[in-house]
C-alpha positions as CSV (number, residue, x, y, z in Angstrom):
1,M,-81.8,51.0,-110.8
2,F,-78.8,49.9,-108.9
3,P,-77.0,53.0,-107.6
4,F,-73.6,52.3,-109.0
5,R,-74.9,51.5,-112.5
6,Q,-76.8,54.7,-112.5
7,A,-73.7,56.7,-111.5
8,A,-71.6,55.0,-114.1
9,M,-74.2,55.4,-116.8
10,E,-74.6,59.1,-116.1
11,I,-70.9,59.8,-116.4
12,S,-70.5,57.5,-119.3
13,A,-73.3,59.1,-121.2
14,K,-72.0,62.5,-120.6
15,Y,-68.4,61.9,-121.9
16,C,-68.9,58.8,-124.2
17,Y,-72.2,59.7,-125.7
18,K,-71.2,59.1,-129.4
19,E,-69.8,55.6,-128.5
20,L,-72.9,54.7,-126.5
21,E,-75.3,56.0,-129.2
22,T,-73.7,53.9,-132.0
23,Y,-73.5,50.8,-129.9
24,G,-77.2,51.2,-128.8
25,S,-78.2,51.8,-132.4
26,C,-76.4,48.6,-133.4
27,V,-78.0,46.6,-130.7
28,A,-81.4,47.8,-131.7
29,S,-80.9,47.1,-135.3
30,N,-79.7,43.5,-134.7
31,P,-82.0,41.9,-132.2
32,T,-80.9,38.4,-132.7
33,S,-77.2,38.9,-133.5
34,W,-76.2,42.0,-131.7
35,Q,-73.7,40.2,-129.4
36,H,-71.6,39.2,-132.5
37,K,-72.3,42.2,-134.8
38,C,-71.9,44.9,-132.2
39,H,-68.9,43.5,-130.3
40,D,-66.4,46.0,-131.7
41,L,-68.7,48.9,-130.8
42,K,-69.1,47.5,-127.3
43,L,-65.2,47.5,-127.1
44,K,-65.2,51.2,-128.2
45,V,-67.6,52.1,-125.3
46,S,-65.4,50.3,-122.9
47,Q,-62.3,51.9,-124.2
48,C,-63.9,55.4,-124.0
49,T,-65.2,54.9,-120.5
50,S,-61.8,53.6,-119.2
51,S,-59.4,56.0,-121.0
52,H,-61.4,59.3,-121.4
53,P,-59.3,62.1,-119.8
54,V,-62.3,63.6,-118.0
55,I,-63.4,60.3,-116.6
56,Q,-59.8,59.6,-115.4
57,K,-59.8,63.1,-113.7
58,I,-63.0,62.3,-112.0
59,R,-61.7,59.0,-110.8
60,E,-58.6,60.7,-109.4
61,D,-60.3,63.7,-107.8
62,C,-63.3,61.8,-106.4
63,S,-61.7,58.7,-105.2
64,T,-62.5,59.3,-101.6
65,E,-66.2,59.6,-102.3
66,F,-66.0,56.5,-104.5
67,E,-64.1,54.5,-101.9
68,K,-66.9,55.5,-99.2
69,F,-69.5,54.3,-101.7
70,E,-67.8,51.0,-102.3
71,Q,-67.6,50.5,-98.6
72,C,-71.2,51.3,-98.2
73,L,-72.0,48.6,-100.7
74,K,-69.9,46.1,-98.8
75,D,-71.6,47.0,-95.6
76,N,-75.0,46.8,-97.1
77,L,-75.0,43.9,-99.4
78,T,-78.7,43.1,-99.0
79,S,-79.8,46.7,-99.4
80,P,-77.5,48.5,-101.9
81,T,-80.1,51.3,-102.4
82,S,-79.3,52.5,-99.0
83,C,-76.1,53.8,-100.5
84,S,-77.9,56.3,-102.6
85,P,-76.6,59.3,-100.6
86,H,-73.0,58.0,-101.4
87,V,-73.9,58.0,-105.1
88,T,-75.3,61.5,-104.9
89,R,-72.0,62.7,-103.2
90,F,-69.9,61.0,-105.8
91,L,-71.9,62.5,-108.7
92,G,-71.7,66.0,-107.0
93,C,-68.0,65.6,-106.8
94,A,-67.9,64.5,-110.4
95,D,-69.8,67.6,-111.4
96,S,-67.5,69.9,-109.5
97,V,-64.2,68.5,-110.9
98,D,-62.1,71.3,-112.4
99,L,-61.8,70.5,-116.0
100,S,-60.4,73.9,-117.2
101,S,-57.0,72.4,-117.8
102,N,-58.4,69.5,-119.8
103,K,-58.7,69.8,-123.6
104,E,-61.4,67.3,-123.9
105,S,-63.7,68.4,-121.1
106,S,-66.6,69.2,-123.3
107,P,-69.3,66.4,-123.7
108,M,-69.3,65.0,-127.2
109,Y,-72.9,65.8,-127.9
């Protein structure tokens, strides 16, 4: 799997589990019409991943690691998997973010 998508999915799954689970169930239940029938649920996933306080804190505290990862991708357009160490550092940073002052730090599952 492409490194960035893997990192994004790990963080999204941890903090937006309920939204992702509901959307996934809708898609599975509507194989021919999921794009239309599940659109609102897709928007809820997007809203969660862009506005969740924990994800915002990770973006803020780990911006340096993420910027280095983005630069690696730009420098290695033909071999993005060579940026895996950058993903690992970003995920390590995300796991070490101090969430003690955040009311919504617990995953929803």
